[in-house]
C-alpha positions as CSV (number, residue, x, y, z in Angstrom):
1,M,64.0,-70.1,5.3
2,L,63.2,-66.4,5.6
3,N,60.3,-64.8,3.9
4,I,61.8,-61.4,2.7
5,S,58.6,-60.1,1.2
6,G,57.6,-56.8,2.8
7,T,58.5,-53.2,3.2
8,Y,62.0,-52.1,4.2
9,K,63.3,-48.8,5.4
10,G,66.8,-47.7,6.1
11,T,69.7,-45.4,5.2
12,W,72.3,-45.1,2.5
13,S,75.6,-43.3,2.5
14,H,78.5,-42.9,0.1
15,R,81.2,-45.5,0.3
16,N,84.6,-44.3,1.3
17,G,87.1,-44.1,-1.5
18,N,87.9,-42.1,-4.7
19,F,85.4,-43.0,-7.4
20,S,84.8,-41.3,-10.7
21,S,81.1,-40.4,-11.1
22,K,79.5,-39.7,-14.5
23,F,76.1,-39.0,-13.0
24,P,75.9,-36.9,-9.8
25,V,72.8,-38.6,-8.5
26,F,72.4,-37.0,-5.1
27,Q,73.4,-33.7,-3.6
28,K,73.7,-35.0,-0.1
29,S,76.1,-37.5,1.3
30,S,73.4,-39.7,2.9
31,G,69.7,-40.3,2.9
32,N,66.9,-42.7,3.4
33,I,66.0,-45.7,1.3
34,V,62.5,-47.4,1.1
35,F,61.8,-50.4,-0.9
36,E,59.1,-53.1,-1.2
37,L,59.8,-56.7,-2.1
38,T,57.8,-59.8,-3.0
39,S,59.3,-63.2,-3.4
40,S,58.1,-66.3,-5.1
41,L,59.3,-69.9,-5.3
42,T,61.2,-71.1,-8.4
43,D,62.0,-74.6,-9.8
44,I,65.5,-74.3,-8.4
45,R,65.7,-75.4,-4.8
46,G,66.9,-72.6,-2.5
47,V,66.4,-69.8,-5.1
48,H,63.5,-67.3,-4.9
49,Y,62.5,-64.9,-7.6
50,V,62.2,-61.3,-6.1
51,Q,60.7,-58.1,-7.6
52,G,59.7,-54.8,-6.3
53,E,60.3,-51.1,-6.1
54,V,62.9,-48.9,-4.4
55,V,63.0,-45.2,-3.5
56,L,66.3,-43.5,-2.8
57,R,65.8,-40.2,-1.0
58,D,68.2,-37.3,-1.3
59,G,68.3,-36.8,2.5
60,V,65.9,-37.7,5.2
61,Y,62.6,-36.4,3.9
62,I,60.7,-36.3,0.5
63,S,62.3,-34.0,-2.0
64,D,62.5,-33.5,-5.8
65,G,65.9,-35.2,-5.9
66,D,64.5,-38.6,-4.9
67,L,64.9,-41.6,-7.3
68,Q,62.3,-44.3,-7.8
69,M,63.2,-47.5,-9.6
70,K,62.0,-51.0,-10.3
71,M,64.1,-53.9,-9.4
72,E,64.1,-57.7,-9.9
73,G,66.5,-60.5,-9.1
74,V,67.0,-63.6,-6.9
75,Y,67.3,-64.4,-3.3
76,V,69.5,-67.4,-2.5
77,W,68.3,-68.3,0.9
78,P,71.0,-70.9,1.9
79,F,73.6,-68.1,1.6
80,R,71.1,-65.4,2.7
81,Q,72.2,-63.3,-0.2
82,L,69.9,-61.0,-2.3
83,R,71.0,-59.8,-5.8
84,M,68.8,-57.3,-7.6
85,V,69.1,-55.4,-10.9
86,L,67.6,-51.9,-10.8
87,S,65.9,-50.3,-13.8
88,S,64.1,-47.1,-14.5
89,A,60.5,-46.9,-13.2
90,V,59.4,-44.6,-16.1
91,D,57.8,-47.4,-18.0
92,S,55.7,-48.3,-15.0
93,E,54.7,-44.7,-14.5
94,M,53.6,-44.5,-18.1
95,N,51.4,-47.6,-17.6
96,R,49.3,-47.0,-14.6
97,G,47.5,-50.3,-15.1
98,E,50.4,-52.4,-13.8
99,V,50.0,-53.4,-10.2
100,F,53.0,-53.4,-7.9
101,I,53.4,-54.6,-4.4
102,R,51.2,-52.7,-1.9
103,S,51.9,-54.7,1.2
104,S,51.3,-51.9,3.7
105,P,50.1,-48.3,3.8
106,Y,53.8,-47.3,3.8
107,H,53.5,-47.3,0.0
108,L,51.8,-43.9,0.4
109,V,55.2,-42.6,1.4
110,A,57.2,-44.6,-1.1
111,Q,55.6,-43.4,-4.3
112,D,55.3,-40.1,-6.0
113,T,52.1,-38.4,-7.2
114,P,51.5,-38.1,-10.9
115,R,51.8,-34.3,-10.7
116,N,55.2,-34.6,-9.1
117,Y,56.2,-37.0,-11.8
118,H,55.3,-34.6,-14.6
119,R,57.3,-31.9,-12.9
120,S,60.5,-34.1,-12.9
121,K,60.8,-34.9,-16.6
122,R,64.5,-33.8,-16.6
123,K,65.2,-36.1,-13.7
124,T,63.5,-39.1,-15.4
125,S,65.4,-38.5,-18.6
126,R,68.6,-38.6,-16.6
127,I,67.6,-41.9,-15.0
128,M,66.8,-43.4,-18.4
129,E,70.2,-42.3,-19.7
130,M,71.8,-43.7,-16.7
131,G,69.9,-47.0,-17.1
132,K,71.2,-47.4,-20.7
133,M,74.8,-46.8,-19.8
134,C,75.0,-48.4,-16.4
135,K,74.4,-51.8,-14.8
136,I,72.8,-50.7,-11.5
137,Q,72.6,-53.6,-9.0
138,L,71.8,-54.1,-5.3
139,V,73.7,-56.8,-3.4
140,T,72.8,-57.3,0.2
141,Q,73.2,-59.9,2.9
142,V,69.9,-60.8,4.7
143,S,69.8,-61.8,8.3
144,P,66.9,-62.4,10.7
145,R,66.1,-59.9,13.4
146,V,63.5,-60.2,16.2
147,P,62.5,-56.9,17.9
148,D,62.7,-56.5,21.6
149,Y,59.0,-55.9,22.0
150,K,58.3,-59.2,20.2
151,R,60.5,-61.0,22.7
152,E,58.6,-59.5,25.6
153,F,55.0,-59.4,24.5
154,A,54.6,-62.2,21.9
155,K,56.2,-65.2,23.5
156,G,54.7,-68.5,22.5
157,E,53.0,-67.1,19.4
158,H,53.8,-67.8,15.8
159,E,55.7,-64.6,14.7
160,R,56.5,-63.2,11.4
161,Q,60.3,-62.8,11.1
162,F,61.8,-59.4,10.7
163,C,64.8,-59.1,8.4
164,E,67.9,-56.8,8.3
165,M,69.8,-56.1,5.1
166,R,73.3,-54.8,4.6
167,G,74.9,-54.3,1.3
168,L,75.9,-52.0,-1.7
169,V,74.2,-50.3,-4.6
170,E,76.7,-50.1,-7.4
171,G,76.5,-48.6,-10.9
172,P,79.4,-50.0,-13.0
173,S,79.5,-48.8,-16.6
174,M,78.6,-51.1,-19.5
175,H,82.2,-50.6,-20.7
176,E,84.8,-51.6,-18.2
177,D,87.2,-48.8,-19.1
178,Q,84.7,-46.1,-18.2
179,G,84.7,-46.7,-14.5
180,E,81.7,-46.2,-12.2
181,C,78.5,-44.3,-13.2
182,F,78.1,-43.1,-9.7
183,S,79.7,-43.6,-6.3
184,P,78.7,-46.9,-4.6
185,L,76.2,-46.5,-1.9
186,V,76.3,-48.4,1.4
187,V,72.8,-49.6,2.3
188,N,71.5,-50.6,5.7
189,A,67.8,-51.4,5.9
190,T,65.4,-53.3,8.2
191,S,61.8,-54.5,8.0
192,V,59.3,-51.7,8.6
193,N,57.4,-52.1,11.9
194,V,54.0,-51.9,10.4
195,E,52.4,-52.3,13.8
196,L,54.1,-49.1,15.0
197,Y,52.9,-47.3,11.9
198,Y,49.4,-48.4,12.4
199,N,49.5,-47.3,16.1
200,K,50.6,-43.8,15.1
201,A,47.9,-43.5,12.5
202,V,45.2,-44.8,14.9
203,N,46.4,-42.3,17.6
204,Y,46.2,-39.5,15.1
205,T,42.6,-40.4,14.1
206,L,41.6,-40.6,17.8
207,M,43.1,-37.2,18.3
208,V,41.1,-35.8,15.3
209,T,37.9,-37.4,16.6
210,F,38.3,-36.0,20.1
211,I,39.1,-32.5,18.7
212,S,35.9,-32.7,16.5
213,F,33.9,-33.6,19.6
214,L,35.3,-30.6,21.5
215,Q,34.6,-28.3,18.5
216,V,30.9,-29.4,18.6
217,L,30.7,-28.5,22.3
218,F,32.3,-25.1,21.8
219,L,30.0,-24.5,18.8
220,I,26.9,-25.4,20.8
221,R,28.0,-23.0,23.6
222,Q,28.4,-20.2,21.0
223,M,24.9,-21.0,19.5
224,E,23.4,-20.7,22.9
225,H,25.3,-17.4,23.5
226,S,23.8,-15.9,20.3
227,N,20.4,-17.6,20.2
228,T,18.5,-14.3,19.6
229,Q,18.1,-12.5,16.3
230,S,20.2,-9.6,17.5
231,G,23.0,-11.9,18.8
232,A,23.1,-14.0,15.6
233,A,23.3,-10.9,13.4
234,K,26.5,-9.8,15.2
235,V,28.3,-13.0,14.1
236,S,30.3,-12.8,10.8
237,L,28.8,-15.0,8.1
238,M,32.2,-15.3,6.4
239,M,33.9,-16.5,9.6
240,I,31.6,-19.4,10.1
241,G,31.6,-20.2,6.4
242,Q,35.4,-20.3,6.3
243,Q,35.5,-22.8,9.2
244,A,32.8,-24.9,7.5
245,I,34.9,-25.1,4.4
246,M,38.0,-26.1,6.4
247,D,36.0,-28.9,8.1
248,A,34.7,-30.1,4.7
249,Y,38.2,-30.3,3.4
250,L,39.3,-32.2,6.5
251,C,36.4,-34.6,6.0
252,L,37.4,-35.3,2.4
253,L,41.0,-35.6,3.3
254,H,40.6,-38.2,6.0
255,L,38.1,-40.2,4.0
256,T,40.5,-40.3,1.0
257,A,43.4,-41.3,3.3
258,G,41.3,-44.1,4.8
259,I,40.4,-45.4,1.3
260,L,44.0,-45.3,0.1
261,V,45.3,-47.0,3.2
262,G,42.7,-49.7,3.1
263,R,43.0,-50.4,-0.6
264,G,46.0,-52.7,0.0
265,S,43.5,-55.3,1.2
266,Y,42.4,-55.8,-2.4
267,T,45.9,-56.0,-4.0
268,I,47.8,-58.0,-1.5
269,T,49.9,-61.0,-2.4
270,A,49.5,-64.5,-1.2
271,W,52.1,-64.3,1.5
272,K,50.3,-61.6,3.5
273,R,48.7,-62.7,6.7
274,R,45.1,-62.3,7.7
275,E,46.1,-60.2,10.8
276,E,47.6,-57.5,8.6
277,I,44.4,-57.4,6.5
278,N,42.4,-56.8,9.7
279,Q,44.8,-54.1,10.7
280,E,44.2,-52.2,7.4
281,E,40.5,-52.6,7.7
282,S,40.6,-51.3,11.3
283,L,42.8,-48.4,10.1
284,F,40.2,-47.5,7.4
285,N,37.5,-47.6,10.1
286,T,39.4,-45.1,12.3
287,F,40.0,-42.7,9.4
288,A,36.3,-43.1,8.4
289,T,35.3,-42.3,11.9
290,A,37.4,-39.1,12.0
291,A,35.9,-38.1,8.6
292,F,32.4,-38.7,9.9
293,F,32.9,-36.5,12.9
294,K,34.2,-33.7,10.6
295,F,31.2,-34.2,8.4
296,V,28.9,-33.8,11.4
297,V,30.7,-30.6,12.4
298,F,30.4,-28.8,9.1
299,S,27.2,-30.3,7.7
300,I,25.0,-30.2,10.8
301,F,26.2,-27.7,13.3
302,E,28.1,-25.1,11.2
303,M,25.7,-25.1,8.3
304,R,22.8,-24.8,10.7
305,Y,24.5,-21.9,12.4
306,L,25.3,-20.4,9.0
307,L,21.6,-20.5,8.1
308,A,20.6,-19.0,11.5
309,I,23.0,-16.0,10.9
310,W,21.6,-15.6,7.4
311,K,18.0,-15.5,8.6
312,S,18.8,-13.1,11.4
313,R,20.0,-10.5,8.9
314,R,16.9,-10.9,6.6
315,P,13.9,-10.6,8.8
316,V,11.9,-9.0,6.0
317,S,12.7,-11.8,3.6
318,S,11.5,-14.4,6.1
319,G,8.0,-12.9,5.9
320,E,7.8,-12.5,2.2
321,G,6.9,-16.1,1.4
322,W,8.6,-19.4,0.8
323,E,9.6,-18.6,-2.8
324,T,11.7,-15.6,-1.9
325,M,13.4,-17.4,1.0
326,R,14.1,-20.5,-1.2
327,R,15.6,-18.3,-3.9
328,E,17.9,-16.6,-1.4
329,L,18.8,-19.9,0.2
330,S,19.8,-21.4,-3.1
331,V,22.1,-18.4,-3.6
332,L,23.6,-18.9,-0.2
333,Y,24.3,-22.7,-0.7
334,S,25.5,-22.2,-4.3
335,R,28.1,-19.6,-3.1
336,F,29.2,-21.9,-0.3
337,Y,29.7,-25.0,-2.5
338,G,31.2,-22.9,-5.2
339,F,33.9,-21.7,-2.9
340,L,34.3,-25.3,-1.7
341,L,34.9,-26.7,-5.2
342,S,37.0,-23.7,-6.4
343,G,39.2,-24.1,-3.3
344,I,39.9,-27.7,-4.2
345,L,41.0,-26.7,-7.7
346,I,43.2,-24.0,-6.3
347,I,44.8,-26.3,-3.7
348,Y,45.5,-28.9,-6.4
349,E,47.1,-26.3,-8.7
350,L,49.1,-24.7,-5.9
351,H,49.8,-27.7,-3.7
352,S,53.5,-26.7,-3.5
353,M,52.4,-23.6,-1.7
354,L,50.3,-25.5,0.8
355,R,51.8,-23.8,3.9
356,Y,51.0,-20.4,2.6
357,I,47.4,-21.5,1.7
358,L,47.1,-22.7,5.3
359,F,47.9,-19.2,6.5
360,L,45.0,-18.0,4.4
361,F,42.6,-20.6,5.9
362,Y,43.7,-19.8,9.4
363,S,42.8,-16.2,9.1
364,F,39.1,-17.1,9.8
365,W,38.9,-14.7,12.9
366,I,39.8,-11.6,10.8
367,P,36.2,-11.2,9.2
368,Q,34.8,-11.2,12.7
369,I,37.3,-8.6,13.9
370,V,36.5,-6.4,11.0
371,A,32.7,-6.9,11.4
372,N,33.0,-5.9,15.1
373,V,34.8,-2.7,14.2
374,V,32.4,-1.7,11.4
375,R,29.2,-2.5,13.4
376,D,30.6,-1.7,16.8
377,S,29.1,-5.0,18.0
378,R,29.0,-5.8,21.7
379,K,30.2,-9.3,22.7
380,P,29.2,-11.3,19.6
381,L,31.3,-14.4,20.5
382,H,31.6,-16.2,23.8
383,P,35.2,-16.2,25.2
384,H,35.1,-20.0,25.6
385,Y,34.3,-20.4,21.9
386,I,37.2,-18.1,20.9
387,V,39.8,-19.9,23.0
388,G,38.5,-23.4,22.4
389,I,38.3,-23.1,18.6
390,T,41.7,-21.4,18.4
391,L,43.4,-24.3,20.3
392,T,41.6,-27.1,18.6
393,R,42.2,-25.7,15.1
394,L,46.0,-25.6,15.8
395,A,46.2,-29.3,16.8
396,I,46.3,-30.9,13.3
397,P,48.8,-28.5,11.6
398,L,51.1,-28.6,14.7
399,Y,51.0,-32.4,14.6
400,A,51.8,-32.5,10.8
401,F,54.5,-29.8,10.8
402,A,56.0,-29.9,14.3
403,C,55.9,-33.5,15.5
404,P,59.1,-35.2,14.3
405,N,57.6,-38.7,14.5
406,N,54.3,-38.0,12.7
407,F,53.1,-40.9,10.6
408,M,52.8,-38.7,7.5
409,R,56.6,-38.4,7.3
410,I,56.5,-34.6,6.8
411,E,59.6,-32.7,7.7
412,P,59.1,-30.6,10.8
413,N,59.3,-26.8,10.4
414,L,59.2,-25.2,13.8
415,G,59.6,-21.7,12.4
416,W,56.4,-22.1,10.3
417,C,54.5,-23.6,13.3
418,L,55.6,-20.7,15.5
419,G,54.4,-18.2,12.9
420,L,51.0,-19.9,12.4
421,T,50.5,-20.1,16.2
422,T,51.4,-16.4,16.6
423,F,49.2,-15.4,13.7
424,L,46.1,-17.2,15.0
425,G,46.8,-16.3,18.6
426,A,47.0,-12.6,17.8
427,Q,43.6,-12.8,16.1
428,A,42.1,-14.5,19.2
429,A,43.8,-11.9,21.5
430,I,42.2,-9.1,19.5
431,L,38.7,-10.8,19.7
432,L,39.1,-11.1,23.5
433,L,40.2,-7.5,23.7
434,Q,37.1,-6.5,21.8
435,H,35.0,-8.6,24.1
436,F,36.1,-7.1,27.3
437,C,37.2,-3.5,26.3
438,G,34.9,-2.7,23.3
439,A,34.9,-3.4,19.6
440,R,36.8,-0.2,18.8
441,C,39.0,0.1,21.8
442,F,42.3,-0.2,19.8
443,I,41.4,2.3,17.1
444,P,42.2,6.0,17.6
445,R,39.2,8.2,18.2
446,Q,40.2,10.4,15.3
447,L,39.6,7.5,12.9
448,L,36.3,6.5,14.4
449,P,33.1,7.6,12.7
450,E,30.6,9.7,14.6
451,K,28.6,7.5,16.9
452,Y,25.0,8.0,17.9
453,S,24.4,9.0,21.6
454,Y,21.3,7.5,23.2
455,F,21.4,10.3,25.9
456,R,21.2,13.3,23.4
457,R,17.6,14.3,24.3
458,V,17.8,14.1,28.1
459,I,19.2,17.6,28.3
460,R,16.6,19.1,26.1
461,A,13.8,17.6,28.2
462,N,15.2,19.2,31.3
463,E,14.8,22.7,29.7
464,H,11.1,22.4,30.3
465,I,11.7,21.6,34.0
466,E,14.1,24.6,34.4
467,R,11.5,27.0,32.8
468,G,8.8,25.7,35.2
469,E,6.8,24.3,32.3
470,E,4.7,21.2,32.8
471,C,6.0,18.1,31.1
472,T,3.8,15.3,30.3
473,P,4.9,12.0,32.0
474,I,6.8,9.6,29.7
475,D,6.4,5.9,30.2
476,C,8.7,3.2,29.1
477,V,6.8,0.9,26.7
478,I,8.9,-2.1,27.7
479,C,8.2,-2.1,31.5
480,M,5.3,0.4,31.4
481,A,6.9,2.4,34.2
482,A,7.6,6.2,34.2
483,V,10.9,7.4,32.9
484,D,12.9,10.0,34.9
485,V,14.2,12.5,32.4
486,S,15.9,14.7,35.0
487,Q,19.5,15.9,34.3
488,R,21.0,13.9,37.2
489,C,19.4,10.6,36.1
490,N,21.4,8.3,33.9
491,D,18.6,5.7,33.7
492,C,17.1,7.2,30.6
493,M,17.9,6.6,26.9
494,V,16.3,7.9,23.7
495,T,16.3,6.4,20.3
496,P,16.8,8.3,17.0
497,C,13.0,8.3,16.6
498,D,12.6,10.3,19.9
499,H,11.3,7.5,22.1
500,F,12.4,7.3,25.7
501,F,13.2,4.1,27.6
502,H,15.0,3.0,30.7
503,T,18.6,2.2,30.1
504,G,18.5,-1.3,31.3
505,C,15.2,-2.0,29.5
506,L,16.5,-0.8,26.1
507,Q,19.8,-2.6,26.5
508,R,18.1,-5.9,27.2
509,W,15.7,-5.2,24.3
510,M,18.6,-4.5,21.9
511,D,20.2,-7.8,22.9
512,I,17.2,-9.5,21.3
513,K,16.2,-7.1,18.5
514,M,17.9,-4.1,17.0
515,E,14.7,-2.2,16.4
516,C,12.6,0.4,18.3
517,P,10.0,-1.2,20.6
518,T,7.5,1.5,19.7
519,C,7.8,2.1,16.0
520,R,10.0,-0.8,14.8
521,R,12.6,1.3,13.1
522,P,16.1,-0.1,13.0
523,L,18.4,1.1,15.8
524,P,22.1,2.0,15.5
525,P,24.6,0.1,17.7
526,M,25.0,1.3,21.3
């Protein structure tokens, strides 16, 4: 006796022949079918009562043309025959309190979200009209199937049987003279290999955890590179804040996915084995681990770096007292979490434009590029940080939108992935160009503002030497050595406040503080 309870996935196609169709259900000639069944014993020997849900996809991937319906019927196990009557799932969608079969995390693929349901009112009204005029039924023959990997690796163990179904979905009209409501569909489905699905999900969470660990290492390298006040002030606050918001969203996303995947443990039916419960719990743990690492990245490292950048740009506020600093800190955190919450609302409202929103999120290098040009910053970011963050940030969207066998069942879009990779790679290339060739190397000189020259007073000082006048010796207050102000010497720089220093001394000083060592006035970029 076969236990046919479980999740099934397969394909449907139009049956050959000329059939009159009142309801053009699908635009494509074939597609995927996903349904969940649960069976229970009856008083009649050899007859099981079966109920569940079915989703007929208009093609291979999720689309607006998919049909979701309830079904119930009987399974006569001596003849291995399943006969089901399909009805509209609108009533069940109206009543969210009714609990259906959630035998595996595959139900996340099989069901529509409430927002998608409200957007398809015309489709549901068509289904209701079809349900009133047609007798939709599913008739299949059930046969056992044992996968090859079970034969090889599970010998000698008690195995759960896998089933294969072949049959028809027909829609004869209530009146015999009106023909078929839609063309009969040939159905071929097999039990879903839940273990393979679990393995894909676990491998994905391991990838996210490893990527988060690498991002922490790159971020620590960047924090060491800009551990001075001058170095931290060169880093764009918006660039770090945008990455922190992205990691916060990924933390919430993985935590929510783990809860949804694991909730089947509380709504399972009696036939479900304890091993599958343990699989769901372990899958929740892996998603929770990935969410925890993302939480560590944005809440500890990125927020700490954000605070260091903010303090480096407000040295005066740091000495005005705790009340002033606390007030400005509250403004900083309120803006960050305000952007975080408003972004969630925008994504929810415009979730159909998710791919365009991702382009906006992945423009996080642009604020740093603009800041480098405006301030003429010298090497604000470490090259390892630029390359490492660029590669690790691309891993998740490329898995979701480029991998054809991803566990999220998202249709691959290689053109979009190529565009995103090119877009983010171009930003990284510009940052590397600014690092090695200068922040304004790609901008024409005609468009550049006038830049202060730290060698402007060297020529004037030499006029005293040419006229034979005595010139008082000038000492560098950094190293306390005399400064050679002769015309042939390039080891002399002067600040806007007319203070002379050695070139190397002042450059090393400006890497720490952007203020004059003598009078503490702010210095322009070199």
